[in-house]
N, C-alpha and C positions, 0 to 999 in steps of 0.2 A: 387459155393454155397455162398450165402451171409450170413454174421453173423450179429446178432442183435447188433447195436451200443449201448453202454452204454450212458444213459442220466442221468446226475447228477441233481437231483431235489432239488431246493432251498425250504426249509421248514421254517416255522416261528420259530420253536423251535430250538434254537441255544445256544451254550455256551456263557456266558457273563463274564465280569470282576468283577461283583458285589461280595461282600463278602458273603460267605456261612454262616459264623458265625453271621454276622449282620442280615441276613435273619432269621436264626433260633432264635436268641435272641428276635426277634419281635413277636414270637409266644406266645400268652398269656398263654395258658395252660402249666403249668410246667411239667406235665407228658409227654406231647407230645414233648416239647422242649428237655427233657432228653432222650426220645426215639430216637429223631433225632440224637443227639450226639452219642448215642450208635450205631445206624445204620451206621453213618459215620465211626466209628471205625471198625465195622465189614466189611464194603465194602472196606474201604481203605486197611485193612489187606488182604482181598481176591484178590484185584486187583493190589495192589502196586501203585495205582494212587491217586492223591489228588482230592478232590471233587471240582466240578465246578457248579455254578448255571446256569441252562439252562432256558432261557426265564423267569427268575425271579420267577419260581415256582417249578422246578425240580432240585434235587441235583443229579448230574451225575458223574460217574467215567469212565474214558477212552473214547475212540471214535472209532467207527468202521463204515466202509462204507458197508451198506447192499444193496444187489442187488436182485431185483425181477426176478425170473426165467421166469415168465409169460410175463412181460412187458419190461424187460431189464433196467428199471429205477433204479437208485441208490440214496441212501439217507445216509447222515452222521448222526449217532445217537450214543447215549451213550452205553457203554457195559452193565452197570447196573446202577440203580439209584432208587430214591424214591422221592415222593412228599408228604409233610405234608398237607393233605386236612382238611377241617373243620370236616368232619365226621370220617376220618380215615387216616392211613398211606398207601399210594399206592406205592407198590414196583414194579418197572419196571424191569422185568426179561425176558431174551430172550430165554426162553424155553416154550414148550407147557405144561402148567401147568396141563391140564387135563390128560396128560400121566404120571403124577407123583402121581398117586392115593395113593400108599403105603406111600410115604412121607407126603402127605397132610393129610392122616388119623392120622398120629402121630403129626402133627404140632400144633394142637389146634384150637382155634376159629379164623376163617378166612373166606373170600369170595374170589372168583376168577372172573376175567373179562378177556377180550382179552389181553393177555400179561401182566396182572397186578395181583398182589396178594394184597388183602386189609386186613389189620389188624387194630384193634382199638388201641391196645397198646401192647408193647412187652411182658408184663407180661401175656398176653393171649396165648402166643405161646411158644413152646419149642425152645429155642435159638439155640441149636445144630442142630435141624432139619432145622431151617431157614438158618443156615450157610451152610448146605448141599445143599439146594435149590439154594443159591447164587453161590456156587462153581459149581454146575451142569450147571447153566446158563452161567458161564464163559467158560466152556468146549465146549460149542456149537460152 
């Protein structure tokens, strides 16, 4: 019986050597800038990793090789991270957010997308619940 060979896929989103602090300090909105520094503290505490700027727009922590069971393709990606977007903060968590209904009910104002949790500002959400979601994502 033959086994599927792993195929490491080269993606455009990669860690860079650019300064995370410089990137955040260029954000004009003071609230968003402060929220970014708070998210860095939360994610650094949860992962024990220092933040890296991925492709000049995502602040990521850690690195993991993910493998598709369907195709056998592999991709290197961050454990967790976030991106300060114009409209909101987009948190990249590696859990199925729709299965976390009970926590999301307690979280506060948010939206979810495929693998992302979108919040406008940290004061809109319960920080303890957000930290639980971050920790759950790391347990996966």
